[in-house]
Phi, psi and omega in degrees: 000316183302312179293331179289327178290315177296327174286332176294314185294317178301315177300316180294318178301319178296317182301305180303325180294315181292324177301311178304312194286321178303305182307313187300313178297323182294309179309311179297329184263004175085011177273160170227165179289323185276182185275189179197185172268129183256142181226162183216121185224160176246128171251141170301321185198142189250354170062040172088011182284146188240167175295149183089350178300147183291160178235127177233145187240113181054038185083003176251135182280120183238006177175193186221164181264128182268330189209136171228104179226149174287152184217133182254131183275169182302321194268028182059031177247132186272142171223174183237121179265127188235123176258134178217155182236125168266111187272344174282108180293343177273004184253125171252121181269111182295158172276131188095016173284146183277135175244126174220155186267123183244171183220130181278094190081187189287319178237031175285189185275149177274154180205170185256125176253126176253124175244128178283164165316121185246142172305135181241155183233135175216149176250141175227146181250129180236149190274351175205164186285157190229099179283356178277357172274102173219180182304146181064023175288134183280153179241134183237157175228142184269111172263182190295323184258020180125180178279142169219139183283130186243346179184201184206164175268126176260357181179147181210129177232151184234143171234146177262126183236126175246148182228166181285327175292320176244112186287339179280141187285139159272138184250125183263113176257135182259108184262131174248126186215166186223130171266115187232014182277116183300138178093001185233127175261112182279146172294156182297322188218077176283171177250127183250141184230138178266134179244133172249094180290164175303322186217145179096186183272149179291156177212173174250145188241127179258132185278118179219101176301324177297322182288329181290355177250011186232157173284160178285161187286159185286155179290331191278357181294151178236336181237156173256114188268130175250117191277137179293144178258118181287158182286339172295307177297327169303316176298320176302310179302319182286330172300310183298321183287326175289322180295316175303310178305318176295316176301316170308306187301316181300315184297312184299328176290320177305315184291326185274013177302170180300306188304310177300325176293320178298317181291322176294321182289327174293321174302315174303316188293311175308317180293324179288324174293323176297322173301307176304312175296319171308311183301317182297311178300324177295320179302310178303317184298323182291322184292319177302309177300331183282329184277335184253009186300313178304302178308315180301314183294325179294310177298325174291322182288327171297317177301325180287313177307305176311309180305316177299323180290317177300321184290320180292323172295322175295323173300308185298316176302318180291331176285330184280315176296325185277354174303117177288334173301312184295316182297314183299324178292314174301324178296313175303315189293321176291325171300316180298315174296326182287321178293319185289320174301317186297311183293320176294324169305320184285324187289316177297341181267354178300130174301315179305317185289323171304313175301317184296325183288320181292315183294320177304313185308306175308318179293321172297323175291318170305315178297316182295314178295328176298320178297317179295324180290325178295321182294326176282329191257337190288120177237335184245167187281324172303312177297324176283340181285313176305312180294332175295313177309313181298312184295330174305304175306316173291325177302315185298321175308309179291323173308299176306323182293318176295323177305308180302313184297313177306319179295327178298326180293322185265353185277144182223011193255235185297131181281321178310307185291338175284321177296319179300313178307309183301308179317307183296318186297324182293310184307313183295323181287322180301311172311321179296313179308308173302317178300317182299314185291324175294329177287323176299314177299312176304314181288338183282315173302312182303322180291324187287319189291324178266000000 
């Protein structure tokens, strides 16, 4: 009886110990007795991670790795399929979280780290305020196959900054945003630009040169994978960096040779001399500007006054030229002058007027000859008095003839009355010619008698 009781106790103790051991192992490996949420991702390389590795969310163990197996894609490329389970029911893994493989220490265990999308901060400077920068503003990236939204703005604050070089204020926006597009790794310090399309909502564009040569991520992805870097690849990169650094060091040594240093010293001395001469020139220029500043101000004021006067004269001329009454009067005057010129041209082309002018010229010649004869033959006062009366009558006739000629030059009216005047003038000229001939005959007889 005693032996049976001891055996039962040992059995119970063994069962309890096994249960505690199994529970402890499960707890240590991140497993739980209940179910959880399962996920599957494809890595290019897992860097030695094994099944049973822990899964951490923001540094907290929330699950374990179920399976790590190689997998061949249809394009003959190999990937590693990693299945893991999140056993913590209170943890929700958001879409777009980044999955990376980490290691606890230098030779520690590999584990899966899940990092949710975290807010980022970036500053942009604009010349004016932009009311379109608000919460939930889309952020897009240009991929090889077009623009795609990869995140959104969660907050924006603006500060007004003035500088000496730019008197107008610049507005510095502090943008808080989140990148939640699964499969896209954003650069750490990108450049953001605000785009205002002709139609639709404004958005921001994130500059990413690598994305412009790649296709946008697939729509069915849930996580953003960050491929691990093996120690061998890291050492190869370090070796390449060391070789580049050695080449750079060799070039620097060549540049810092004795000849180069002597040349640099000579260049520095020349630069110092040039700087001293430039300082002297600037000093002379400052003194010149200080002595002529008043003259320059006076010249500028005079130029401004002259400019104002020119502007005023231009405005007055524009007002005068733009007056419709003045334009109408000018047009009437031009028309009247044109009509007068046409009428006078017609008068001067009249044959009767030309004949009248010819008769007047003959009469004038006869009168001149008559005067000559009178001066030569007049000896007594009686005869000279008669000659004076005749000359007076002749002069009055010539005055009338000149008056008629003046009327001909100024007239622009009725042509019929002008023709009558010309006719009368022609008759008067003919009478004068006859009178002149008779006087010539009489004075010729008089000369023969004496």
